[in-house]
VOPAFI-343161 format. One record per residue (C-alpha): residue number from 1; y, z, x. Coordinates in steps of 0.2 Angstrom, whole numbers, always signed. Layout:
<recs>
+---------+-------+-------+-------+
: lumdren :    py :    pz :    px :
+---------+-------+-------+-------+
:     NUM :     Y :     Z :     X :
...
+---------+-------+-------+-------+
</recs>
This chain:
<recs>
+---------+-------+-------+-------+
: lumdren :    py :    pz :    px :
+---------+-------+-------+-------+
:       1 :  +217 :  +129 :  -319 :
:       2 :  +200 :  +121 :  -310 :
:       3 :  +197 :  +102 :  -311 :
:       4 :  +186 :  +106 :  -326 :
:       5 :  +197 :  +111 :  -338 :
:       6 :  +209 :   +98 :  -333 :
:       7 :  +204 :   +87 :  -348 :
:       8 :  +220 :   +82 :  -353 :
:       9 :  +218 :   +66 :  -348 :
:      10 :  +200 :   +62 :  -352 :
:      11 :  +203 :   +46 :  -362 :
:      12 :  +210 :   +39 :  -348 :
:      13 :  +204 :   +24 :  -338 :
:      14 :  +210 :   +24 :  -320 :
:      15 :  +205 :   +12 :  -307 :
:      16 :  +199 :   +17 :  -288 :
:      17 :  +207 :    +4 :  -280 :
:      18 :  +224 :    +1 :  -290 :
:      19 :  +232 :   +20 :  -287 :
:      20 :  +231 :   +38 :  -287 :
:      21 :  +229 :   +39 :  -305 :
:      22 :  +210 :   +41 :  -304 :
:      23 :  +210 :   +54 :  -292 :
:      24 :  +221 :   +62 :  -304 :
:      25 :  +207 :   +62 :  -317 :
:      26 :  +195 :   +67 :  -305 :
:      27 :  +187 :   +82 :  -314 :
:      28 :  +170 :   +90 :  -303 :
:      29 :  +174 :  +103 :  -293 :
:      30 :  +159 :  +104 :  -281 :
:      31 :  +161 :   +86 :  -278 :
:      32 :  +179 :   +89 :  -273 :
:      33 :  +175 :  +103 :  -263 :
:      34 :  +161 :   +93 :  -255 :
:      35 :  +174 :   +78 :  -252 :
:      36 :  +188 :   +88 :  -246 :
:      37 :  +181 :  +103 :  -238 :
:      38 :  +191 :  +113 :  -250 :
:      39 :  +190 :  +125 :  -264 :
:      40 :  +201 :  +118 :  -278 :
:      41 :  +214 :  +132 :  -284 :
:      42 :  +223 :  +136 :  -300 :
:      43 :  +240 :  +134 :  -290 :
:      44 :  +235 :  +116 :  -285 :
:      45 :  +243 :  +103 :  -295 :
:      46 :  +236 :   +86 :  -300 :
:      47 :  +247 :   +77 :  -287 :
:      48 :  +240 :   +89 :  -274 :
:      49 :  +224 :   +88 :  -278 :
:      50 :  +225 :   +69 :  -281 :
:      51 :  +235 :   +68 :  -262 :
:      52 :  +220 :   +79 :  -253 :
:      53 :  +207 :   +67 :  -260 :
:      54 :  +216 :   +53 :  -254 :
:      55 :  +217 :   +59 :  -236 :
:      56 :  +200 :   +63 :  -238 :
:      57 :  +195 :   +46 :  -239 :
:      58 :  +205 :   +38 :  -228 :
:      59 :  +199 :   +49 :  -213 :
:      60 :  +187 :   +36 :  -205 :
:      61 :  +176 :   +53 :  -200 :
:      62 :  +171 :   +56 :  -216 :
:      63 :  +160 :   +45 :  -230 :
:      64 :  +170 :   +52 :  -244 :
:      65 :  +173 :   +34 :  -251 :
:      66 :  +156 :   +31 :  -251 :
:      67 :  +153 :   +50 :  -259 :
:      68 :  +165 :   +46 :  -272 :
:      69 :  +153 :   +30 :  -277 :
:      70 :  +138 :   +39 :  -274 :
:      71 :  +145 :   +52 :  -288 :
:      72 :  +149 :   +37 :  -300 :
:      73 :  +135 :   +29 :  -298 :
:      74 :  +123 :   +45 :  -302 :
:      75 :  +134 :   +49 :  -317 :
:      76 :  +137 :   +30 :  -323 :
:      77 :  +115 :   +29 :  -324 :
:      78 :  +117 :   +47 :  -335 :
:      79 :  +128 :   +40 :  -346 :
:      80 :  +117 :   +23 :  -347 :
:      81 :  +102 :   +32 :  -349 :
:      82 :  +109 :   +44 :  -363 :
:      83 :  +106 :   +28 :  -377 :
:      84 :  +124 :   +27 :  -382 :
:      85 :  +128 :   +10 :  -383 :
:      86 :  +140 :    +1 :  -390 :
:      87 :  +144 :   -16 :  -397 :
:      88 :  +160 :   -17 :  -387 :
:      89 :  +160 :   -18 :  -367 :
:      90 :  +154 :    -3 :  -361 :
:      91 :  +164 :   +12 :  -351 :
:      92 :  +158 :   +19 :  -336 :
:      93 :  +162 :   +37 :  -329 :
:      94 :  +182 :   +41 :  -331 :
:      95 :  +184 :   +25 :  -341 :
:      96 :  +181 :   +14 :  -326 :
:      97 :  +169 :    +0 :  -331 :
:      98 :  +155 :    -7 :  -329 :
:      99 :  +159 :   -23 :  -322 :
:     100 :  +172 :   -15 :  -313 :
:     101 :  +160 :    -3 :  -307 :
:     102 :  +147 :   -16 :  -301 :
:     103 :  +159 :   -22 :  -290 :
:     104 :  +165 :    -6 :  -281 :
:     105 :  +147 :    -4 :  -277 :
:     106 :  +144 :   -22 :  -271 :
:     107 :  +160 :   -20 :  -260 :
:     108 :  +152 :    -3 :  -253 :
:     109 :  +134 :   -10 :  -248 :
:     110 :  +141 :   -26 :  -241 :
:     111 :  +152 :   -15 :  -231 :
:     112 :  +134 :    -7 :  -226 :
:     113 :  +125 :   -22 :  -223 :
:     114 :  +140 :   -28 :  -212 :
:     115 :  +141 :   -12 :  -200 :
:     116 :  +119 :   -17 :  -198 :
:     117 :  +119 :   -33 :  -195 :
:     118 :  +119 :   -41 :  -176 :
:     119 :  +126 :   -56 :  -169 :
:     120 :  +114 :   -69 :  -162 :
:     121 :  +119 :   -65 :  -144 :
:     122 :  +116 :   -47 :  -148 :
:     123 :   +99 :   -50 :  -155 :
:     124 :   +94 :   -63 :  -140 :
:     125 :   +98 :   -48 :  -126 :
:     126 :   +87 :   -36 :  -139 :
:     127 :   +74 :   -47 :  -137 :
:     128 :   +75 :   -50 :  -117 :
:     129 :   +77 :   -33 :  -112 :
:     130 :   +60 :   -29 :  -125 :
:     131 :   +52 :   -44 :  -117 :
:     132 :   +58 :   -38 :   -98 :
:     133 :   +53 :   -20 :  -104 :
:     134 :   +36 :   -23 :  -109 :
:     135 :   +33 :   -34 :   -93 :
:     136 :   +36 :   -20 :   -83 :
:     137 :   +26 :    -8 :   -94 :
:     138 :   +11 :   -20 :   -91 :
:     139 :   +14 :   -21 :   -73 :
:     140 :   +14 :    -2 :   -71 :
:     141 :    +0 :    -2 :   -81 :
:     142 :   -10 :   -14 :   -70 :
:     143 :    -2 :    -7 :   -54 :
:     144 :   -10 :   +11 :   -60 :
:     145 :   -27 :    +4 :   -63 :
:     146 :   -28 :    -5 :   -47 :
:     147 :   -21 :   +11 :   -39 :
:     148 :   -36 :   +21 :   -48 :
:     149 :   -49 :    +8 :   -46 :
:     150 :   -46 :    +5 :   -28 :
:     151 :   -47 :   +25 :   -24 :
:     152 :   -63 :   +25 :   -34 :
:     153 :   -70 :   +11 :   -23 :
:     154 :   -65 :   +18 :    -7 :
:     155 :   -70 :   +39 :   -11 :
:     156 :   -88 :   +33 :   -17 :
:     157 :   -98 :   +47 :   -14 :
:     158 :  -113 :   +41 :   -25 :
:     159 :  -130 :   +45 :   -19 :
:     160 :  -124 :   +56 :    -5 :
:     161 :  -139 :   +58 :    +7 :
:     162 :  -134 :   +66 :   +23 :
:     163 :  -150 :   +66 :   +38 :
:     164 :  -145 :   +80 :   +47 :
:     165 :  -151 :   +83 :   +64 :
:     166 :  -167 :   +95 :   +67 :
:     167 :  -154 :  +110 :   +74 :
:     168 :  -145 :  +107 :   +57 :
:     169 :  -149 :  +114 :   +40 :
:     170 :  -144 :  +106 :   +23 :
:     171 :  -142 :  +108 :    +5 :
:     172 :  -138 :   +99 :   -11 :
:     173 :  -141 :   +80 :    -2 :
:     174 :  -130 :   +84 :   +12 :
:     175 :  -117 :   +93 :    +1 :
:     176 :  -119 :  +109 :   +10 :
:     177 :  -124 :  +109 :   +30 :
:     178 :  -127 :  +125 :   +40 :
:     179 :  -126 :  +124 :   +60 :
:     180 :  -124 :  +137 :   +72 :
:     181 :  -121 :  +150 :   +59 :
:     182 :  -108 :  +139 :   +51 :
:     183 :  -107 :  +136 :   +34 :
:     184 :   -99 :  +118 :   +30 :
:     185 :   -93 :  +108 :   +13 :
:     186 :   -93 :   +89 :   +12 :
:     187 :   -74 :   +83 :   +10 :
:     188 :   -75 :   +71 :    -5 :
:     189 :   -57 :   +65 :    +0 :
:     190 :   -63 :   +55 :   +15 :
:     191 :   -64 :   +36 :   +17 :
:     192 :   -71 :   +25 :   +31 :
:     193 :   -69 :    +9 :   +33 :
:     194 :   -81 :    +0 :   +47 :
:     195 :   -71 :   -12 :   +59 :
:     196 :   -79 :   -25 :   +70 :
:     197 :   -72 :   -36 :   +83 :
:     198 :   -84 :   -51 :   +84 :
:     199 :   -87 :   -63 :   +99 :
:     200 :   -96 :   -78 :   +94 :
:     201 :  -100 :   -85 :  +111 :
:     202 :  -107 :   -67 :  +121 :
:     203 :  -125 :   -69 :  +116 :
:     204 :  -126 :   -88 :  +124 :
:     205 :  -142 :   -89 :  +135 :
:     206 :  -150 :   -75 :  +129 :
:     207 :  -169 :   -75 :  +128 :
:     208 :  -171 :   -65 :  +113 :
:     209 :  -175 :   -70 :   +96 :
:     210 :  -156 :   -67 :   +91 :
:     211 :  -146 :   -75 :   +76 :
:     212 :  -133 :   -86 :   +79 :
:     213 :  -119 :   -76 :   +72 :
:     214 :  -113 :   -69 :   +85 :
:     215 :  -111 :   -50 :   +90 :
:     216 :   -98 :   -34 :   +86 :
:     217 :   -92 :   -34 :  +103 :
:     218 :   -80 :   -19 :   +97 :
:     219 :   -86 :    -7 :   +83 :
:     220 :   -75 :    +8 :   +76 :
:     221 :   -76 :   +17 :   +61 :
:     222 :   -57 :   +22 :   +53 :
:     223 :   -58 :   +38 :   +44 :
:     224 :   -44 :   +42 :   +31 :
:     225 :   -44 :   +60 :   +22 :
:     226 :   -32 :   +56 :    +7 :
:     227 :   -27 :   +73 :    +4 :
:     228 :   -18 :   +76 :   +18 :
:     229 :   -16 :   +60 :   +27 :
:     230 :   -27 :   +64 :   +42 :
:     231 :   -32 :   +46 :   +50 :
:     232 :   -45 :   +47 :   +64 :
:     233 :   -52 :   +32 :   +75 :
:     234 :   -70 :   +33 :   +80 :
:     235 :   -74 :   +21 :   +95 :
:     236 :   -92 :   +16 :   +96 :
:     237 :   -99 :    +9 :  +111 :
:     238 :  -107 :    -8 :  +106 :
:     239 :  -121 :    -5 :  +119 :
:     240 :  -128 :   +11 :  +108 :
:     241 :  -144 :   +11 :  +106 :
:     242 :  -149 :   +14 :   +89 :
:     243 :  -163 :    +6 :   +77 :
:     244 :  -156 :   -12 :   +68 :
:     245 :  -162 :   -22 :   +53 :
:     246 :  -172 :   -40 :   +63 :
:     247 :  -169 :   -55 :   +51 :
:     248 :  -175 :   -71 :   +52 :
:     249 :  -164 :   -84 :   +53 :
:     250 :  -167 :   -89 :   +35 :
:     251 :  -163 :   -71 :   +29 :
:     252 :  -180 :   -63 :   +28 :
:     253 :  -183 :   -45 :   +33 :
:     254 :  -195 :   -42 :   +49 :
:     255 :  -193 :   -25 :   +56 :
:     256 :  -183 :   -12 :   +63 :
:     257 :  -179 :   -11 :   +82 :
:     258 :  -171 :    -1 :   +94 :
:     259 :  -158 :   -13 :  +101 :
:     260 :  -139 :   -14 :  +107 :
:     261 :  -130 :    -8 :   +90 :
:     262 :  -117 :   -26 :   +94 :
:     263 :  -134 :   -36 :   +90 :
:     264 :  -136 :   -29 :   +72 :
:     265 :  -122 :   -42 :   +69 :
:     266 :  -131 :   -56 :   +74 :
:     267 :  -146 :   -57 :   +62 :
:     268 :  -134 :   -63 :   +49 :
:     269 :  -123 :   -76 :   +42 :
:     270 :  -108 :   -73 :   +55 :
:     271 :   -98 :   -66 :   +40 :
:     272 :  -106 :   -54 :   +26 :
:     273 :  -124 :   -51 :   +30 :
:     274 :  -119 :   -50 :   +47 :
:     275 :  -107 :   -35 :   +42 :
:     276 :  -119 :   -28 :   +30 :
:     277 :  -132 :   -25 :   +42 :
:     278 :  -120 :   -19 :   +56 :
:     279 :  -114 :    -7 :   +41 :
:     280 :  -132 :    +0 :   +38 :
:     281 :  -134 :    +4 :   +57 :
:     282 :  -118 :    +9 :   +58 :
:     283 :  -122 :   +22 :   +45 :
:     284 :  -139 :   +27 :   +49 :
:     285 :  -130 :   +31 :   +67 :
:     286 :  -118 :   +43 :   +56 :
:     287 :  -132 :   +52 :   +49 :
:     288 :  -129 :   +41 :   +32 :
:     289 :  -114 :   +45 :   +26 :
:     290 :  -106 :   +35 :   +15 :
:     291 :   -95 :   +19 :   +22 :
:     292 :   -93 :    +5 :   +10 :
:     293 :   -80 :    -4 :   +15 :
:     294 :   -80 :   -17 :   +33 :
:     295 :   -69 :   -28 :   +39 :
:     296 :   -75 :   -42 :   +55 :
:     297 :   -61 :   -51 :   +63 :
:     298 :   -64 :   -65 :   +76 :
:     299 :   -58 :   -61 :   +94 :
:     300 :   -50 :   -77 :   +93 :
:     301 :   -37 :   -69 :   +81 :
:     302 :   -32 :   -56 :   +92 :
:     303 :   -18 :   -68 :  +100 :
:     304 :   -13 :   -73 :   +84 :
:     305 :   -12 :   -54 :   +76 :
:     306 :    -3 :   -47 :   +92 :
:     307 :    +9 :   -64 :   +93 :
:     308 :   +14 :   -60 :   +75 :
:     309 :   +21 :   -41 :   +79 :
:     310 :   +32 :   -50 :   +95 :
:     311 :   +19 :   -43 :  +107 :
:     312 :   +12 :   -26 :  +112 :
:     313 :   +17 :   -15 :  +126 :
:     314 :    +2 :    -6 :  +138 :
:     315 :    -1 :    +2 :  +153 :
:     316 :   -18 :    -4 :  +160 :
:     317 :   -31 :   +10 :  +164 :
:     318 :   -39 :    -1 :  +175 :
:     319 :   -36 :   -14 :  +188 :
:     320 :   -45 :   -29 :  +182 :
:     321 :   -41 :   -48 :  +183 :
:     322 :   -23 :   -48 :  +185 :
:     323 :   -21 :   -31 :  +176 :
:     324 :   -16 :   -18 :  +189 :
:     325 :   -20 :    +1 :  +184 :
:     326 :    -4 :    +8 :  +180 :
:     327 :    +6 :    -8 :  +178 :
:     328 :   +18 :    -9 :  +162 :
:     329 :   +13 :   -27 :  +151 :
:     330 :   +19 :   -35 :  +137 :
:     331 :    +5 :   -44 :  +130 :
:     332 :    +7 :   -59 :  +123 :
:     333 :    -3 :   -76 :  +118 :
:     334 :   -21 :   -75 :  +128 :
:     335 :   -17 :   -61 :  +140 :
:     336 :   -18 :   -51 :  +123 :
:     337 :   -36 :   -56 :  +121 :
:     338 :   -41 :   -55 :  +139 :
:     339 :   -34 :   -37 :  +137 :
:     340 :   -46 :   -30 :  +127 :
:     341 :   -59 :   -42 :  +130 :
:     342 :   -63 :   -44 :  +147 :
:     343 :   -77 :   -32 :  +156 :
:     344 :   -83 :   -31 :  +171 :
:     345 :  -103 :   -34 :  +173 :
:     346 :  -102 :   -27 :  +191 :
:     347 :  -104 :   -11 :  +185 :
:     348 :  -115 :    -2 :  +171 :
:     349 :   -98 :    +8 :  +165 :
:     350 :   -90 :   -11 :  +163 :
:     351 :   -90 :    -9 :  +144 :
:     352 :   -85 :   +10 :  +143 :
:     353 :   -70 :    +4 :  +154 :
:     354 :   -65 :    -7 :  +143 :
:     355 :   -67 :    +3 :  +127 :
:     356 :   -52 :   +13 :  +136 :
:     357 :   -40 :    -1 :  +137 :
:     358 :   -44 :    -4 :  +118 :
:     359 :   -39 :   +13 :  +115 :
:     360 :   -23 :   +11 :  +124 :
:     361 :   -21 :    -5 :  +115 :
:     362 :   -25 :    +1 :   +96 :
:     363 :   -12 :   +15 :   +99 :
:     364 :    +2 :    +5 :  +105 :
:     365 :    -1 :    -7 :   +90 :
:     366 :    -3 :    +7 :   +79 :
:     367 :   +15 :   +14 :   +87 :
:     368 :   +22 :    -3 :   +85 :
:     369 :   +17 :    -7 :   +67 :
:     370 :   +23 :    +8 :   +62 :
:     371 :   +41 :    +7 :   +69 :
:     372 :   +43 :   -12 :   +64 :
:     373 :   +37 :    -8 :   +47 :
:     374 :   +51 :    +7 :   +44 :
:     375 :   +63 :   -10 :   +51 :
:     376 :   +56 :   -25 :   +40 :
:     377 :   +44 :   -21 :   +26 :
:     378 :   +36 :   -37 :   +28 :
:     379 :   +26 :   -34 :   +43 :
:     380 :   +10 :   -30 :   +35 :
:     381 :   +11 :   -47 :   +24 :
:     382 :   +16 :   -56 :   +42 :
:     383 :    +0 :   -48 :   +52 :
:     384 :   -12 :   -51 :   +36 :
:     385 :    -6 :   -69 :   +36 :
:     386 :    -9 :   -70 :   +55 :
:     387 :   -26 :   -63 :   +52 :
:     388 :   -33 :   -70 :   +38 :
:     389 :   -41 :   -84 :   +46 :
:     390 :   -50 :   -74 :   +57 :
:     391 :   -56 :   -60 :   +45 :
:     392 :   -71 :   -56 :   +34 :
:     393 :   -72 :   -41 :   +22 :
:     394 :   -75 :   -33 :    +6 :
:     395 :   -57 :   -23 :    +6 :
:     396 :   -51 :   -30 :   -10 :
:     397 :   -32 :   -29 :   -18 :
:     398 :   -37 :   -14 :   -27 :
:     399 :   -43 :    -6 :   -12 :
:     400 :   -25 :   -14 :    +0 :
:     401 :   -14 :    -6 :   -17 :
:     402 :   -22 :   +11 :   -14 :
:     403 :   -21 :   +12 :    +4 :
:     404 :    -3 :    +3 :    +4 :
:     405 :    +5 :   +15 :    -9 :
:     406 :    -4 :   +30 :    +2 :
:     407 :    +6 :   +22 :   +17 :
:     408 :   +22 :   +20 :    +8 :
:     409 :   +22 :   +38 :    -1 :
:     410 :   +19 :   +43 :   +19 :
:     411 :    +4 :   +50 :   +17 :
:     412 :    -2 :   +46 :   +32 :
:     413 :    +4 :   +58 :   +45 :
:     414 :    -7 :   +59 :   +59 :
:     415 :   -21 :   +47 :   +70 :
:     416 :   -32 :   +49 :   +83 :
:     417 :   -42 :   +39 :   +93 :
:     418 :   -59 :   +50 :   +96 :
:     419 :   -75 :   +40 :  +106 :
:     420 :   -93 :   +44 :  +103 :
:     421 :   -99 :   +53 :  +117 :
:     422 :  -116 :   +50 :  +128 :
:     423 :  -122 :   +41 :  +145 :
:     424 :  -123 :   +25 :  +147 :
:     425 :  -139 :   +18 :  +161 :
:     426 :  -146 :    +2 :  +167 :
:     427 :  -158 :    -3 :  +155 :
:     428 :  -173 :   -17 :  +160 :
:     429 :  -159 :   -33 :  +156 :
:     430 :  -143 :   -23 :  +150 :
:     431 :  -133 :    -7 :  +148 :
:     432 :  -140 :    +5 :  +137 :
:     433 :  -129 :   +18 :  +129 :
:     434 :  -137 :   +34 :  +123 :
:     435 :  -128 :   +44 :  +111 :
:     436 :  -126 :   +65 :  +115 :
:     437 :  -132 :   +70 :   +97 :
:     438 :  -125 :   +91 :   +99 :
:     439 :  -108 :   +83 :  +103 :
:     440 :  -108 :   +69 :   +92 :
:     441 :  -113 :   +80 :   +77 :
:     442 :   -96 :   +92 :   +81 :
:     443 :   -88 :   +78 :   +80 :
:     444 :   -95 :   +71 :   +62 :
:     445 :   -93 :   +89 :   +56 :
:     446 :   -74 :   +90 :   +61 :
:     447 :   -73 :   +74 :   +53 :
:     448 :   -82 :   +73 :   +37 :
:     449 :   -84 :   +91 :   +32 :
:     450 :   -74 :  +108 :   +31 :
:     451 :   -80 :  +124 :   +37 :
:     452 :   -81 :  +137 :   +24 :
:     453 :   -87 :  +152 :   +32 :
:     454 :  -102 :  +161 :   +43 :
:     455 :  -119 :  +162 :   +37 :
:     456 :  -128 :  +180 :   +36 :
:     457 :  -146 :  +183 :   +41 :
+---------+-------+-------+-------+
</recs>
């Protein structure tokens, strides 16, 4: 016998929660099957069907109770909308009164609200977590922006216009160069930073119309290929003879004059304008390659930086002052400044020999920095704090962030120091260094260009 055929107790008014009488009189076979997961059988008694319904309702992993309520609610709505109104109190589906049904529905939705309602401490925790996540997202976004801005600033090849020597050919403003039958392509991943060690006392007593900002006693260009981590330091003699800009003390441009590269720094305010004038002179020497970043360090700051590293150990390549050729020294205090600054005026090669000592010092400094940073990540911060009173630079936070991120990723895998080749001779007053253009242009191509093939004639 199907549930639809069981109508003998149709007029009874069972209650949902008092006993099994409502379940006995439940008369929808489809709802029965959906709630219990079983089809009704003719052999089943009313008591067996009621027991299965009750069992399904009591299982925590089913919503049988709510399903029954929903089913009753839908039938009750159809019952009221049919227009069969009575003057006495309405009876709902299966004799369930409307007032009782309403209480059942209120209990049902109260249970649902209780399940969804969060305690105060839960709301507070969610609020704190949401705020932290928002701050993290904002910080990561800001870092991402800074990294990209720094990269764009460092790798700025706009206005590329390479002035090659007469022995080479160029096209697309220097994007492509042909030299000795080989074709080269400009490497857009290269960034260059001009670094200067400034001596503010070395120009005292000179009888030329030189400014009072000091001169660049040490000059080198650091080049970094961000695609493969190749880093090179190109050491330039301070005595290099090249065209430099001459300015009046008020900053008015006068002329270009062939003079020592170091003196370009003197025609400025001893800070940014001096750095810029030196930068222009170096770019001219480097065939107008993009060099957009600079950093100058007052020589008085060498001792502070050196000591912040706990001292730098070197082997002296020459005998000068208290330093003996081949002897090992751990430099501290003024000894570090003397090692990189002192030069002999008894020979025209005095600056070239000093450059060798500076190379030894820089190589040891770089290896010490890498080693100490691996064991103490605060080492770069210590160096920055020690050097900041003596530095003038246009390297901003975005550039530093990009360079630091690349360093953390381990993108700097090789480091090499090369000297600009040439010969030094005694001028009328000072030593003069003349660049070997053929050899230097080969170094220039090796640093800034990639060989792409042979040319066909």
